[in-house]
Steps between C-alpha positions, in 0.01 A plus 500: 500500500303387198765244413487372859124438471552308176772297667279413799210408270730272302616329818138449615411353159790253517409398856133458403592292194725273704226464761248398233749255351555344839125480555453329165787261581337423833164413342666292230712306750200433725254429222337158509444301183142524371263207525194396301350202688193328360202299617224311328179703485314233699755506783512880493140516622530219754604527864831322442605726213875513449719674248813323384788543258461137386147390415441149364152395390306299243228593254272321259539632147131592483531739797660842555730584790492831686830604653508782757825694541621752757763771452727515805772764495610807695498711181171393344492805270803367306392137489446302179446135415576274203332169406673218314307351210296187587540181299150353535273801535462877508499750786262799509495814712214749498343312209809527277765241434824580678792620289751239604865559594441875529483702821175682572338680793182315609383818674361326810637339815280192454384368165375190320628312197286261301677195360322327210653164398542412133669161536608242756827482690679670788514876450766687698445876503750741656388838632792741544475820704746790469523812715649850467848371583472216248486237768306193394268249662353191333188289549426168330156370411505134392172350380433152364240530223332167431217353297406217738681334787433128551374351825733328743465198732766493771459135604262208552406357837317175565332377817316181586143580613342152469139615506350247261804281448835434673664617176310829476740797486471877478718654230563873558640768266330794674828692510454572129457856372474699179795738472293777340211474745505873578441564129192278480670164461358192671529121496236334285568130565750241625626180348604212726685197367492207742649184355305441177212731598470862385248720681403855402307706752467860629587375850845547650438213745363161393430168669636196319459129577793285386381166363802307620814530706823607334742784438346789307609822333265802523506797266290813477479820300270804491337689213415869519202692362687558174550123464874506567632201693760504774789255506431163657593454864582139586511302822664161459544199721155516663448170681142375525449195723 
């Protein structure tokens, strides 16, 4: 009788073990890959906040960038992340520089990295997430770190207004912009070249009276508040009658 009890217990143990193995196989087969989407800190607090696995942005090299991440996985207790080493800056978490290319547990479902640039260029940082079943998810953060971006003029337009003279024209480059405007950049002045005349002014629209009829070439460029000039934009074949 005693041997029978041992035999039954052994059978129950085998059945239970097989059941657990099947349960583990089920969870592994149905496990989703982990995800670690990111958002800029500014967007994170705005109404149109979105997390993404591909974030592309720009940054002036005198500023810091705050990157918010989210841990998304069905087994959050076995979730770790790894950060690739940046080329033009350093990444900090909880006040300490990240140990790159090494998995660690951030300990929270939502957290914030601080990126401090140390040079200029396009930094591509990969954040890799791994779960209990060693499935992997990747997120890419690409940031252009720059010193100063020059202004741009898209084109020149000219229109006859004839207020004080039949040959009075309005020359317009108001579609100009400074590419780093959101970082404090602005356009300081414009330079217009009309025939042999060169005019410098803070105005993006000027009135010009042509002294005589002919075919003219117009050029213009813009200078930003760090005294960097844009390329010239040229309009040729302007007929003045």
